C-alpha positions in Angstrom: 8.1 18.5 -6.7 10.2 18.9 -9.8 8.7 22.5 -10.1 9.9 23.4 -6.6 13.2 21.9 -6.9 14.0 24.0 -10.1 14.9 26.9 -7.9 17.4 24.9 -6.0 18.9 24.0 -9.5 19.0 27.5 -10.6 20.9 28.3 -7.2 23.2 25.5 -8.1 23.9 26.9 -11.6 24.7 30.3 -10.2 27.2 28.7 -7.6 28.7 26.7 -10.5 27.9 23.3 -8.7 25.7 21.8 -11.5 24.8 22.3 -15.3 22.6 19.3 -15.8 19.0 19.5 -14.3 18.2 15.6 -14.4 21.9 14.8 -12.9 21.4 17.5 -10.2 17.9 16.2 -9.2 18.7 12.7 -9.1 22.1 12.9 -7.3 22.1 11.2 -3.8 23.1 14.2 -2.1 19.9 16.0 -3.5 17.4 13.3 -1.9 15.9 15.9 0.6 14.3 17.6 -2.7 12.1 14.7 -2.9 12.0 14.2 -6.7 13.1 10.6 -6.9 10.9 8.5 -4.9 11.9 5.3 -2.9 10.3 2.1 -4.3 7.5 0.8 -2.4 7.5 -2.9 -0.8 5.3 -5.1 -2.9 2.0 -6.3 -1.4 1.4 -10.0 -1.4 -1.8 -10.9 -3.4 -4.5 -12.2 -1.3 -4.9 -15.9 -1.4 -6.9 -17.2 -4.1 -10.5 -18.5 -3.3 -11.8 -21.1 -5.1 -15.1 -21.8 -3.5 -18.2 -21.7 -5.2 -19.4 -18.6 -3.4 -16.1 -16.5 -2.7 -16.5 -14.3 0.1 -19.5 -15.7 1.8 -19.2 -17.5 5.3 -19.4 -21.2 4.9 -21.7 -22.8 7.6 -19.7 -25.5 9.4 -20.7 -27.4 12.6 -18.3 -25.1 14.5 -19.0 -21.8 12.9 -20.5 -19.2 15.3 -23.8 -18.9 13.1 -24.3 -22.7 13.3 -23.6 -22.7 16.9 -26.2 -20.0 17.5 -28.8 -21.8 15.6 -28.2 -24.9 17.3 -28.6 -23.3 20.8 -31.8 -21.6 19.6 -33.2 -24.8 18.5 -32.3 -26.6 21.9 -33.9 -23.7 23.7 -37.1 -23.9 21.6 -37.3 -27.8 22.4 -37.1 -27.2 26.2 
């Protein structure tokens, strides 16, 4: 983006608007040149998983895997 904006700076020099490249490119009225980027919002880090096997599904009595296994066992008994 800096290379493309040098053309605009040379035009500003010829018109007598500016003589300093950095000041010209960082001026608020020249934001449309896209040289200075807006800061991005910071992402929240994911919560820390302290389980012994991070990322694995824990089998609890209410988990869908456990319920399906219990249903299969009940069907097999009947």
